[in-house]
C-alpha positions in Angstrom: -73.2 -168.8 125.4 -71.1 -168.4 128.5 -70.3 -164.8 127.4 -74.1 -164.0 127.2 -74.8 -165.5 130.6 -71.9 -163.7 132.1 -73.0 -160.3 130.6 -76.5 -160.9 132.0 -75.1 -161.5 135.5 -72.8 -158.5 135.2 -75.8 -156.3 134.2 -77.8 -157.7 137.2 -75.0 -156.9 139.6 -74.5 -153.4 138.2 -78.3 -152.8 138.6 -78.2 -154.0 142.2 -75.1 -151.8 142.9 -76.6 -148.7 141.3 -79.8 -149.2 143.3 -77.9 -149.6 146.5 -75.8 -146.5 145.9 -78.6 -144.3 144.5 -81.4 -145.1 147.0 -80.3 -142.6 149.7 -80.0 -139.9 147.1 -83.4 -140.6 145.6 -85.0 -140.6 149.1 -83.3 -137.3 149.9 -84.4 -135.7 146.7 -88.0 -137.1 146.4 -88.8 -137.4 150.1 -90.5 -140.5 151.6 -93.8 -140.0 149.7 -92.1 -139.4 146.4 -89.9 -142.4 147.0 -92.9 -144.6 147.7 -94.4 -143.4 144.4 -91.1 -144.1 142.6 -91.0 -147.6 144.0 -94.5 -148.3 143.0 -93.9 -147.2 139.4 -90.7 -149.2 139.1 -92.4 -152.3 140.6 -95.3 -152.1 138.2 -92.9 -151.7 135.3 -91.2 -154.9 136.4 -94.4 -156.8 136.6 -95.5 -155.6 133.2 -92.1 -156.8 131.9 -92.9 -160.2 133.3 -96.1 -160.3 131.3 -94.2 -160.2 128.1 -93.6 -163.9 128.6 -90.7 -164.0 126.2 -93.0 -163.3 123.3 -91.0 -160.5 121.7 -87.8 -162.7 121.5 -89.7 -165.6 120.2 -91.6 -163.5 117.6 -88.3 -162.1 116.3 -86.8 -165.6 116.0 -89.8 -167.1 114.2 -90.5 -164.0 112.1 -86.9 -163.8 110.9 -87.0 -167.5 110.1 -90.2 -167.2 108.0 -89.0 -164.1 106.3 -85.8 -165.9 105.3 -87.9 -168.8 104.0 -90.2 -166.4 102.2 -93.3 -168.1 103.7 -95.9 -165.4 104.0 -98.6 -167.6 105.5 -96.3 -168.6 108.5 -95.2 -164.9 108.9 -98.9 -163.9 109.2 -99.5 -166.8 111.7 -96.6 -165.7 113.9 -97.7 -162.1 113.9 -101.3 -163.1 114.5 -100.3 -165.4 117.4 -98.4 -162.6 119.1 -101.3 -160.1 118.6 -103.8 -162.7 119.8 -101.8 -163.5 123.0 -101.4 -159.8 123.9 -105.1 -159.2 123.1 -106.1 -161.9 125.6 -103.7 -160.6 128.2 -105.1 -157.1 127.7 -108.7 -158.2 128.0 -108.0 -160.2 131.1 -106.2 -157.2 132.7 -109.2 -154.9 131.8 -111.7 -157.4 133.3 -109.6 -157.7 136.5 -109.1 -153.9 136.7 -112.8 -153.2 136.3 -113.7 -155.7 139.0 -111.2 -154.1 141.3 -112.2 -150.6 140.5 -116.0 -150.9 140.9 -117.3 -154.1 142.5 -121.0 -154.5 141.8 -123.2 -152.6 144.4 -120.1 -151.2 146.2 -119.8 -147.4 146.1 -116.3 -147.5 147.6 -114.7 -148.6 144.3 -111.9 -146.5 142.8 -114.2 -145.5 139.8 -116.8 -144.1 142.1 -114.2 -142.3 144.2 -112.7 -140.7 141.1 -116.0 -139.7 139.7 -116.9 -138.0 143.1 -113.7 -136.1 143.0 -114.4 -134.6 139.6 -118.1 -133.8 140.4 -118.4 -130.0 140.6 -119.7 -128.5 143.8 -123.1 -126.7 143.5 -123.0 -122.9 143.7 -123.4 -121.4 147.2 -127.1 -121.5 148.3 -128.2 -123.9 145.6 -130.0 -127.0 146.5 -128.2 -130.2 145.4 -129.9 -132.1 142.6 -129.0 -135.5 144.2 -127.8 -136.2 147.7 -124.4 -138.0 147.9 
């Protein structure tokens, strides 16, 4: 157990060191705007990793145990529980995302903005069908 804890700490320290050393290089190559995008992507990846809630490790443990015992009913229960949990998390994320993207009655939501960006401009001299 001590070896596992030690290797986790070493991995954490190596990650911190690599980030410290590589950050100036990444900023130089990507520029400030690109580095901001890079940071956003890595942060979101970290948050998504937190949403795993240890389910993959627990599912491996219990699924291996039920396979070894030959208990198909419990294998199906373990798989169904994992799928159900992730389905609930996905639905909650979709509901929150839709609320953020387009609040009711607010035309400043991200969905409206994206739709307006993709709306083709009328030909020159044509009267628009609807005013924006």
